[in-house]
C-alpha positions as CSV (number, residue, x, y, z in Angstrom):
1,M,-33.6,14.3,-1.1
2,A,-29.9,13.3,-0.5
3,K,-28.8,14.9,2.7
4,T,-26.4,18.4,2.8
5,I,-24.3,18.2,5.1
6,H,-22.0,21.8,4.9
7,P,-17.9,21.9,5.0
8,A,-18.8,23.4,9.2
9,T,-19.0,20.3,10.5
10,D,-16.8,19.0,10.5
11,Q,-13.4,17.5,10.8
12,A,-13.7,17.2,14.3
13,Q,-17.4,15.4,13.0
14,T,-14.9,13.2,11.3
15,L,-12.7,12.3,14.0
16,R,-14.9,11.2,15.9
17,Q,-16.5,8.8,13.6
18,L,-13.6,7.3,12.7
19,H,-12.2,6.7,16.4
20,A,-16.1,4.7,16.8
21,E,-15.3,2.6,13.9
22,R,-11.9,1.1,15.7
23,A,-13.6,-1.9,18.2
24,A,-15.7,-2.5,15.2
25,T,-13.3,-3.3,12.4
26,A,-10.2,-4.8,14.7
27,V,-8.4,-7.4,13.6
28,D,-7.6,-10.8,15.3
29,E,-4.4,-9.1,17.8
30,G,-1.8,-12.1,15.7
31,N,-3.2,-11.5,11.9
32,T,-1.3,-8.9,10.2
33,G,-2.3,-7.6,6.9
34,V,0.5,-7.6,3.8
35,Y,-0.3,-4.9,0.9
36,S,2.0,-4.5,-2.0
37,I,0.6,-1.8,-3.8
38,T,2.4,-0.9,-7.2
39,S,1.7,0.4,-10.4
40,G,3.1,-0.6,-14.0
41,K,3.9,3.1,-14.3
42,G,5.0,6.0,-13.1
43,G,3.5,9.3,-11.7
44,V,0.4,7.6,-11.5
45,G,0.0,8.9,-7.4
46,K,1.1,5.6,-5.5
47,T,3.5,6.5,-3.3
48,A,0.2,9.3,-2.0
49,V,-2.4,6.5,-1.6
50,V,-0.3,4.8,0.4
51,A,0.4,7.3,3.1
52,N,-2.9,8.7,3.1
53,L,-4.0,4.8,3.4
54,A,-1.9,4.2,6.0
55,Y,-3.0,7.1,7.5
56,T,-6.5,5.7,7.6
57,L,-6.0,3.1,8.9
58,A,-3.8,4.1,11.9
59,M,-7.4,6.0,11.9
60,L,-10.1,3.2,12.5
61,G,-7.0,2.2,15.4
62,K,-4.5,0.2,13.0
63,R,-1.0,-0.7,13.6
64,V,0.7,0.4,10.3
65,L,3.7,-0.3,9.1
66,I,4.5,1.3,5.4
67,L,7.7,-0.6,3.9
68,D,9.3,2.0,1.2
69,A,10.4,-0.9,-0.9
70,D,12.0,1.8,-4.1
71,L,15.0,1.3,-2.8
72,G,16.8,3.2,-5.2
73,L,14.7,6.5,-5.1
74,A,12.9,6.4,-1.4
75,N,9.6,8.3,-1.2
76,I,7.9,7.4,1.7
77,D,9.4,9.6,3.6
78,V,9.6,12.7,2.4
79,V,6.2,12.3,1.8
80,F,6.0,12.6,5.5
81,G,8.1,15.3,6.3
82,L,10.7,13.0,7.5
83,A,14.5,13.0,7.5
84,P,15.8,9.7,8.7
85,A,18.9,9.4,9.9
86,Y,19.9,5.2,8.4
87,N,17.3,3.2,5.5
88,L,17.1,0.2,4.3
89,N,20.5,0.7,2.9
90,H,22.2,0.2,6.3
91,F,19.7,-3.2,7.1
92,F,20.5,-4.8,3.6
93,A,24.2,-3.6,4.2
94,G,24.6,-5.9,7.6
95,D,25.2,-3.0,9.6
96,L,21.8,-2.5,11.1
97,E,18.2,-4.3,12.4
98,L,15.5,-3.9,11.0
99,Q,13.7,-2.8,14.5
100,Q,16.9,-0.1,14.5
101,I,16.0,1.7,10.5
102,L,12.3,2.2,12.3
103,V,10.8,5.4,11.9
104,D,8.5,6.7,13.3
105,G,5.1,8.7,11.5
106,P,1.8,10.4,12.0
107,M,-0.8,9.0,14.1
108,G,1.7,5.9,15.1
109,I,2.1,5.0,11.5
110,K,6.0,2.8,11.9
111,I,7.9,3.3,8.3
112,L,11.5,1.4,7.4
113,P,12.5,4.4,5.2
114,A,14.3,3.1,1.4
115,G,17.7,5.2,1.0
116,S,17.9,7.4,-2.2
117,G,20.5,7.3,-5.0
118,V,22.8,4.1,-4.7
119,Q,22.4,1.4,-7.0
120,K,23.7,-2.1,-5.5
121,F,20.4,-2.4,-3.6
122,T,18.2,-1.7,-6.3
123,H,18.2,-5.7,-7.6
124,L,18.4,-8.0,-4.1
125,D,20.0,-10.6,-4.7
126,S,18.2,-13.8,-2.7
127,Q,20.3,-13.8,0.6
128,Q,18.9,-9.7,0.8
129,K,15.5,-11.3,0.3
130,M,15.1,-14.3,3.1
131,R,17.3,-11.7,5.2
132,L,14.1,-9.0,4.6
133,L,11.6,-12.3,5.0
134,D,13.5,-13.0,8.2
135,G,13.6,-9.7,9.4
136,L,9.8,-9.0,9.1
137,D,8.5,-12.0,10.8
138,A,10.7,-11.1,14.2
139,M,7.9,-8.3,13.7
140,H,5.0,-10.6,13.9
141,G,1.9,-9.5,15.7
142,H,4.1,-6.3,16.4
143,F,1.3,-4.6,12.9
144,D,-2.3,-5.0,11.6
145,Y,-1.2,-3.6,8.0
146,V,1.8,-4.2,5.9
147,L,1.7,-1.8,3.3
148,I,4.4,-2.3,1.1
149,D,5.4,1.2,-1.5
150,T,7.1,-0.8,-4.5
151,E,9.0,1.1,-7.6
152,A,7.1,1.4,-10.7
153,G,7.4,-1.3,-13.2
154,I,8.4,-4.2,-13.8
155,A,11.8,-4.6,-12.3
156,D,13.1,-7.8,-10.2
157,N,12.3,-6.3,-7.0
158,V,9.2,-5.1,-7.9
159,T,8.1,-8.6,-8.5
160,Y,9.7,-10.0,-5.6
161,F,8.0,-7.2,-4.0
162,N,5.0,-8.1,-5.3
163,T,5.0,-12.1,-4.9
164,A,6.2,-11.7,-1.0
165,A,3.0,-10.1,-0.6
166,Q,-0.3,-11.9,0.5
167,E,-2.4,-8.9,-1.2
168,I,-0.6,-6.8,-4.1
169,I,-3.4,-3.9,-4.9
170,V,-2.6,-2.3,-8.1
171,V,-3.0,1.7,-8.7
172,T,-3.7,3.0,-12.5
173,T,-5.3,6.0,-13.6
174,P,-7.9,6.8,-16.4
175,E,-4.9,6.8,-18.9
176,P,-4.6,5.2,-21.8
177,T,-0.9,4.6,-20.9
178,A,-1.4,4.0,-17.1
179,I,-4.0,1.5,-17.7
180,T,-2.0,-0.6,-20.3
181,D,0.9,-0.6,-18.2
182,A,-1.3,-1.8,-15.4
183,Y,-2.3,-4.9,-17.5
184,A,1.4,-5.7,-18.4
185,L,2.5,-5.5,-14.3
186,M,-0.4,-8.0,-14.0
187,K,-0.3,-10.0,-17.5
188,L,3.8,-10.5,-16.4
189,L,2.9,-11.7,-12.7
190,S,0.2,-13.6,-13.9
191,T,3.0,-15.9,-16.2
192,A,5.8,-16.0,-14.7
193,F,4.8,-15.9,-11.3
194,H,1.5,-17.4,-11.2
195,E,-0.2,-14.2,-9.2
196,K,-4.2,-15.1,-9.4
197,N,-6.1,-12.7,-7.6
198,F,-5.7,-8.4,-8.5
199,N,-7.0,-5.6,-6.5
200,L,-7.2,-1.8,-8.1
201,V,-7.0,1.4,-7.4
202,V,-8.3,4.0,-10.1
203,N,-6.6,7.0,-9.0
204,Q,-6.9,10.9,-10.1
205,I,-10.7,9.9,-11.6
206,Q,-13.0,12.6,-12.8
207,N,-16.0,11.2,-11.7
208,E,-16.5,7.3,-10.6
209,D,-17.9,6.3,-14.4
210,D,-14.2,6.9,-15.8
211,A,-12.9,4.3,-12.9
212,L,-15.4,1.4,-13.7
213,D,-14.3,1.8,-17.4
214,V,-10.8,0.9,-16.6
215,F,-12.0,-2.0,-14.4
216,R,-14.4,-3.0,-17.2
217,K,-11.7,-2.8,-19.9
218,L,-8.9,-4.6,-17.8
219,T,-11.4,-6.7,-16.7
220,M,-12.6,-7.6,-20.1
221,V,-9.0,-8.0,-21.4
222,A,-7.6,-10.2,-19.0
223,N,-10.9,-12.5,-19.2
224,R,-9.6,-12.5,-23.0
225,Y,-6.3,-13.3,-22.4
226,L,-5.7,-14.3,-18.7
227,D,-7.1,-16.3,-16.2
228,I,-7.1,-13.7,-13.5
229,S,-9.6,-12.6,-10.7
230,I,-9.7,-8.2,-10.7
231,N,-10.9,-6.9,-7.1
232,Y,-12.3,-3.3,-7.5
233,L,-11.6,-1.7,-4.3
234,G,-12.4,1.4,-5.4
235,S,-11.2,5.2,-6.6
236,I,-9.4,8.2,-5.6
237,P,-11.0,11.8,-6.9
238,E,-8.2,14.1,-8.8
239,D,-7.9,16.9,-6.1
240,R,-5.4,20.3,-6.3
241,Q,-5.4,20.1,-2.9
242,M,-2.8,16.7,-3.2
243,F,0.0,19.2,-4.8
244,D,-0.4,21.2,-2.1
245,A,-0.7,17.8,0.5
246,I,2.6,17.2,-1.3
247,R,4.9,20.5,-1.2
248,R,3.7,21.0,2.9
249,Q,5.1,17.3,3.3
250,R,1.8,16.2,4.9
251,V,-0.5,13.7,3.8
252,I,-3.8,15.1,2.2
253,C,-6.0,12.8,4.7
254,E,-4.3,15.2,7.8
255,L,-4.9,18.4,6.3
256,H,-8.1,18.3,4.7
257,P,-10.3,15.3,6.8
258,S,-13.5,16.6,5.3
259,S,-12.5,16.8,1.1
260,K,-13.9,14.5,-0.7
261,I,-11.0,13.0,-2.0
262,T,-10.4,12.1,2.4
263,L,-13.3,10.0,2.3
264,A,-12.7,8.2,-0.8
265,F,-9.1,7.3,1.6
266,Q,-11.8,6.7,4.0
267,N,-13.7,4.5,1.9
268,L,-10.5,2.6,0.6
269,A,-9.7,2.4,4.7
270,R,-13.0,0.5,5.7
271,R,-12.6,-1.6,2.3
272,I,-9.7,-3.0,3.1
273,C,-10.4,-4.3,7.1
274,A,-13.9,-5.8,5.8
275,E,-11.8,-8.1,3.2
276,P,-11.1,-11.6,4.4
277,S,-7.9,-11.8,5.9
278,Q,-5.5,-14.3,3.9
279,A,-5.3,-18.2,5.3
280,A,-3.3,-19.8,4.2
281,P,0.3,-18.9,1.5
282,K,-0.4,-18.4,-1.8
283,G,2.2,-20.7,-2.9
284,N,5.3,-19.0,-2.9
285,I,7.5,-17.4,-0.1
286,Q,5.3,-14.7,1.6
287,F,6.6,-12.3,4.4
288,F,5.2,-13.8,7.7
289,W,5.5,-17.5,5.7
290,K,6.0,-18.6,9.6
291,K,2.5,-17.4,10.5
292,L,0.8,-18.7,7.9
293,L,2.4,-22.0,8.2
294,N,1.7,-22.3,11.9
295,I,5.1,-22.6,12.0
296,G,6.3,-18.9,14.2
297,G,6.1,-17.7,17.6
298,Q,4.4,-14.4,18.7
299,G,7.9,-11.5,17.8
């Protein structure tokens, strides 16, 4: 019979368990995993996934950087209740370096916040893209994981950040329009940018069968029409406490460390830590590409 754990046993136990796993899941000092977290449709909870995944990775002892790549409508700083004085707009304007706009989040998470309401940076030119590549390369060795929170949709900045990352995580929900838009994003990245490998997280599910059904649908269509591989990373249950956490500008994994949704994020973080690291570039320019080519020094 399944073991029943009373909620009172307890937040401290959860924290001790995560801290105990730090040594077991340690990432090589010079290895940085760069994940873009993306979606074809807005409203699927992508930014909340980024924030809570970053928090649980940090609980496992990982050094985490979040890059807010929604350059027109910043959200990450809001989710964490931060009010940064500077953001990526200052970097792209040439006023500040990346290190000067880094913001401290909970659990030692570092954040590169985006600006909001400034349209001219919503379409980066080639010089701005290369400057960002160089700026992040200068941080080589400082982080175990970089999580890029892209904007939703298929705009140029979305495709750029997805192709520049080592791994792509597509977030969707069981809603039919969200599934359709997730497939459309993978189709574009596959046919126009030659991306072949995708990771899937199904958010806001009622039960695991819902998530597996989404995975089966996407895999069936992809196998028929696209030459891609979809890796199922896991699911996140729908939880009304998430809305409360967003209103309070705190991550739910911090507010409710013993909840089912927190357990789901912990499992997701563990799966990512267990994934083999990217040994070589995918064939296009990537963040930390000098390191991948073995020609970059420590930052």
